[in-house]
N, C-alpha and C positions, 0 to 999 in steps of 0.2 A: 698430365706422360705428353713426348709425343706420338706414342701408337698408339694408346686413345683420341690422343687428334685427330690423328689419317685413320682411324677406322669409323670414328664423329660422323667428317667428312662426306666420307666414301657413303657413309649409310642417310645422309643429306642429298649427298648430288641422284640414290636410288632415288629416291623416295619425294625428288624437284626437280621440272625437267627444265630446267636453268637457274644458278646460282652466284649471280658477283662476288664478286672479290672483296671488297665495301664490307657484304655485309655475312661473307662467312669470320672478314676479320673482327671485328663487330661481336658478330653468336660467338668464338671461343678469343675473343680479346688477346684479340694477339695484333702485328703490326703485317700489313700490305704485302711485307719485301717474307714474312715465315709463308702467310699463302700462297706466296712463288712455289718457294721451293717445297712446302708440303704436295706441291699437286705433280711440281720431280717427281716424286716420287713416290704416288700414287701411280703414275705412268708409271715411274716404272719399276712397279711391283707386280707391273704386265693387267694392270687397269684402262684401258684407255681413254687421257678427257680431251677434249675434243675443246676452244677455246674460242669463243665471239664479243670479239669485238664491234664501237658501238654502245650508246646510249641504250640500248633494252642488250647491251653482248653479259658475257659472263662464262661459267663454267659446264660442260654438264658430257658424262660418260654417252661415249659411243654407242647413235642408234643401234637396239640385236642387241647388243653385249648386256648380258648377266651374269650373275655371279652364278657358278656350275656345286662351287667347293660348300659341303657343311660349315659355315660360319659363326650359327652360334654352339654355343659346347652343353653341361649340364646348369651348369651352375648357373646359363646361361636362361637354360629352363625356367630353372627353376625360382631365379629372380620373376622370369615374366610373368611368369603361373600366380608367385606369390602376390607382387602388381595386381593387377587382374580379380584378387580375391578379392582388392584388398575394396575394389573399384567397385565391384560388387554387388558390397555390404553397403559403397557411397549411394549410389542410383539403382539400384533394385532390375538393370537394365539384363529380359532374360538372355539377349546377344552376348552378351559377358560368359554366361551358362552352357551355348555353343561353342564359345572358342574354351574353356575350361575341357569343355568332353575334347574336344581336337584333340588339346594340348597331351591333354590325361591318352590319349590314343600314341599318339607318338612315342609318350616318355613317360610308360604307367607307373616307374619308383615316384614321378612326381608325386602324385597324387596320391599314396600310401603313407600313413601317418608315421613310417618311419626312412619314407623315402626320403628324396633330397631338400624336401622344400624346410628348411630354415631360418628362413622368420618369416613370421605372418604379419601381415598390413591386416589392423581394422578399424577403420575409418572413419566410421558409421559418429555423424553427429546427431547432435542434440536432435529432437523430433519432428523442431519448428522447421531445422532449418532441413533435415532431411526430407523432408515435403515440400521443398520450393526447392529442392535439389531435383526429384521427379519431375515436378512439374517442366522446369525448367531447361531438362535436359531435354523432352520431348520438343518444347519451342523451341532450341537449336537442332535438335533434325528436322524436326517437318521445316526452320524458316518462317515461328510463325511472331509475331508480335507482343511481343508484354509489354502490359500495365502494372505501377508498382504506387504502393504508395510507401517511398520513401521516409526510412529517420535518420538527416544527418551528425556528424561527431558534433555538433553546435546545440542538437531536441531539435532541429526545425525537420518540419512533416511538411515535405513534399511531396509532389502526384506530380512521375515521368512515365511516359510509354517511350519502348526501348524497342530496339535490335538487336536479341543475345544470340554476342557470339561464342562463347566458349565461359566455360568453370574452369576453376582452380584452389586450388591449398597453397594457403602461402603464412606458416605459422601456425599450425591449428587453429589458422579461421579459412570459410572457403569465402570465396568471391566469384561474380560474372560480370564475362565488361561486353561490350560493345555498342549502339549507336544510340544515343539517346536523341532523343525527336525532340525530347520538348527543350534541351537546349543547342539544338542543332552540332552535336560537340561527341568525342568520344569519353566513355567513364568507361572504372571503375564502384563497383556498388558490392556491396558485405551484406551477405545473404544474414546474416543475424539483425539485422538491421529491418529489416525488410518487416515490413508491419499485414502487408495484402497484397497478394499475388494475382494477377489474372493472362490467362493464355486471352491471347483474341485473334478470330479470324483469316482478322489482313495476312497477311506474309508479307516479304521482302525478298529483295533480289543480295547477297552478303560483298559487303564490302569489303575493301583490302586491306583488312588492320587482324595484325596475328597473336598470338601469347606471349613473342621476342618483341612487341610493340611495346606494350603493355609492360615486359621483363625491364623494358629499357624507361619507359615514365615511370616507375617505380623505385628506380637507381636514380634518377634527376632531380627526381619529389625528395627521395633519404636524402645528398646529395646538399642542396641548399636548409635541413632545415635543422640541424643532425647540433645536438645542445651538450656538449663532455660535464660530465659530471662528479666530480668525488666526491665519496659515499666512507659512511666511519660505522660496522657495524657490532651488537653487541654480541657472544659470541652463544648467546642461546637462538639466535635462527645463521645457525653457522649451516645450517642440513639447509632448508631454504635457502642461501647467502648461493652456494657449490648448485642448486638445481637451475637460479635464476641466472646466473653469470658462466661466459665461460672461464674455464684453467686463468690463463691467460691478464684473465680482466681480474685475478684475487692476489690478494695478497695476505700470509696472515700477519700479529703483530704479536712479540712477544709477552704480552700479558692473554692473546689466548680470539683476543675480535680480530673485524677483516676488515679492512681499505679494500675499497670498486673504486676499477678509474669502465665509465665504458659512457655514452652516448647513447639519446635518447633523440625522434626526432619531434623535437622541442618543445621547452617550456611546458604547457595544459601534462603532455603527456610523463614528462618526467613529476611533474608534482603528481598527480595519480598514482607512482609506480614507490615512494616515496612517504605515501601516507598509508599504503596497507601495509609498512614496515612497524605502523604504528611508533611507542615508545622507542624503538629499536634502533633507530637508525639516527648517527649524525650527519646532516648534511657541508659536508668544510667544502665545498667551488662548484659553482658560483656563488656570487653574491646574489644577482635577480634571482636565483635559483631559494637561497635560502630565504629570501624576503616574500620571495610568492607563499615558501613553505608555512612562514610567519602569519601571515595574509591569512591562507585557510586554516591555522589553525585560532586566530581568532573570534574570525567567523562561525566557524563550531564553539566554541567557549559561550558569543555567544546564545546561541540557539539552545547549549543545552542549560544557560541560566533562563532563557525566555522559560521553557520547560520544567 
């Protein structure tokens, strides 16, 4: 919605010294013309926006201007409070305790069990991942290099030294992004694949790379590798199918079976998913996936015959 975007743009300008129209357009996935209109709307609302030309130009809120009105509702505070509690369950960061106390003092009802908090976010990961989260969070805050023993998707073990920049949760999986000195490039690592981790005494100067850059990288990779598949499921696992796929992807057939049209990020991921359903799924399309599943089944049959 336009109102949500205008508020998000305003908050971005309040928290960053200068933002270009191109960056805003990419972040909110709208055209440059829409951003220009949004800036005019924000100006008309009484928030003075200053435009700077040139290669390092962009938009800023006029120096010295502050929003004096209370812009956060009780529901907003409730959402922030729930998110902070979720972050606390992940990092064990004592600083968050102080912040929770401050919000609780400002809005006492929030910390009351019968108060305004309606959503509880327990983001606690598996023990091995949580241990790494704590070490990495400390290294990020103190700008210390980190040495990793890492297992990639193909099973290869490598040693990496990275400049850790940030942690993020995507699809119930925790990742860290940063600059890999071993590969001389920015990289993203899944925490569950870290075999050993060591915080180094050496420090680094943070490079110009953000979580938004990581998101763009994910989108580019996803666009280039997706494979479209059509699956036919036995009714006996209809509950799991409803859990794994969105409502739009699932079609119920007259005999109770389910047909699903979905996309996977590559043939390997599609094969892993299909095999996890055992004999309760039939691959209808594409032919290359059918052949790959057959190959895996023959290989499994050979292994069990030998044993």
